[in-house]
C-alpha positions, 0 to 999 in steps of 0.5 A, a space after each residue: 319905886 314902881 307903881 307905889 302909892 302915897 300911903 306906902 311912900 309915907 310909911 317908908 319915910 316914917 321908918 328909921 334910916 336903916 330899916 327904911 333902906 331894907 324895907 324899901 328894897 323889899 317893896 321895890 323888888 316885889 312890885 317890880 316882880 309882880 307889876 301890880 299895885 298894892 290893891 291888886 297883890 294877892 297871896 299867889 303873887 307874893 307866894 311866886 315872889 318868895 319862890 323866886 327869891 329862893 331860887 334867883 341867882 344872886 351875885 355879890 359885887 365888891 369894889 366893882 368886881 363880881 366877887 361870888 354867886 350863889 342860888 337864892 337869897 339867904 333865909 335871913 334876907 327873905 325873912 326880913 323882906 317878908 317882915 317889910 311887906 307884912 309890917 306895912 299891911 299891919 300899919 294904919 296906912 294900909 288899914 285906912 285903905 282896907 287892904 288885906 295882907 297877901 303875905 299873912 297865910 304864907 309860911 316864912 323861913 324860921 330864922 332865930 333873931 340875931 342868930 349870927 350876932 357877935 359880941 366882943 369880950 371886955 378884953 377884946 374891947 380893951 385890945 381893940 381900943 389899945 390898938 389905936 396907938 397913933 397920936 396923929 390927928 387921924 389916930 385921935 379921930 379913929 379912937 374917939 369914933 371907935 369909942 363912941 360905937 362901942 359905948 353908945 351902940 349907935 349905927 355907924 351912919 349916925 356916928 359918921 354924920 355927927 355934927 358939932 351942932 348935934 352936941 349940947 352942953 349943960 354944965 358938966 353934962 353933954 348931950 347928943 341929939 339924934 338926927 331929925 329929932 329937932 332937939 326932942 330926943 337926946 342921949 347923954 354922952 360919958 365925959 370921956 367921949 366928950 374929952 376925946 372929941 375935944 382932944 381930936 378937934 384941938 389937935 386938928 386945929 378945928 376947935 376954935 373955928 368949928 361951926 354947928 353944921 360941921 361934921 365931927 369926923 372929917 374924911 379929909 384933913 387939910 394936910 391931904 392937900 399936899 397929895 397930888 391926887 387931892 386938890 385944895 378945894 377937895 381938902 377944904 370941903 367939909 365931908 363926913 367919913 364914909 361908913 365903908 371907911 369906918 368898917 375898913 378902919 375897924 378891921 385894921 385895928 382888929 387885926 392889929 389887936 389880934 382879933 379876927 378882922 372878919 368877925 369885927 364889924 360896926 354891927 359887932 360893936 353895936 351889939 357889944 354895946 347892947 351887952 355892956 349896957 345890959 350888964 351895967 344895969 340898963 333896962 331892956 326898954 332903955 337899950 331898945 331906945 338906945 339902939 332904935 329897935 323894938 323891945 322884942 328885938 332887944 330881948 332877942 339880941 340879949 338872949 343871944 348875948 347871954 348864950 354867947 357866954 363870953 366871960 365877965 363884963 365890967 361897967 360901961 363907964 370903965 371902958 372909956 378910961 383906957 385912953 390913958 393907957 393907950 398913949 405911948 
């Protein structure tokens, strides 16, 4: 990052991974545009930067090819980047330096929180899970992966990087440690998820010899070594499934379930999990901790869920039991 002092780097490193990625992009863009240090930034600098964002030519690239072009960043992106700048100056890292917030007096885009959030109904959740009918190793992997996204509300990046050592058993209870928690922060998993994980690993022939550092959801199975494009070394590498592949799988199963694949993403499942938890009786603070977002953001998300008005919901515990009905 251009001319970024240690306080900013330390602050960014303290944020959750997804927030860190977005906030880092905002700061990199601002510092590159102004060519100034944090102590030199003024209200005029940030105002010129925001005007440039609103007018800048933005090109979308998909699979290495130019896919679309528009004038100016979306208001949601600009609002998020404004929040990234303001949040740093509101932190103790900036306060200790005596820096003033150069964006505080600037009008920001008025974008309702989670205005575009989408949620699945219970019937749609059931249809999506039933669409994973394959009893192959890949089918079992995909089922438990999608089930975890729907029930826990974790980000796909977290689920993709779930390791065997992240799971802890205490009698009949199973706990999933959050990455980087050093054993301090964990979430209890429903028995149905644990059974689905064991079912997948046993079918893949990995259950007996799996190690703590091994990823649960592998991108390549040993059978892939038979393909001419995949060597034995590549097939034996323990690499996690990518977030892009998870998004592709979800859209494929959504289409099979009769849903609009354009509207079903990992984020849709995350938002659905929040609403399921709320309807099951969880507190807003509990859901905030589950999703790893602020209480204010959780309130906004749940208000949007209530406005969606998508029918009756069942308790979260009832959803995983659909596994029996998906077997042929």
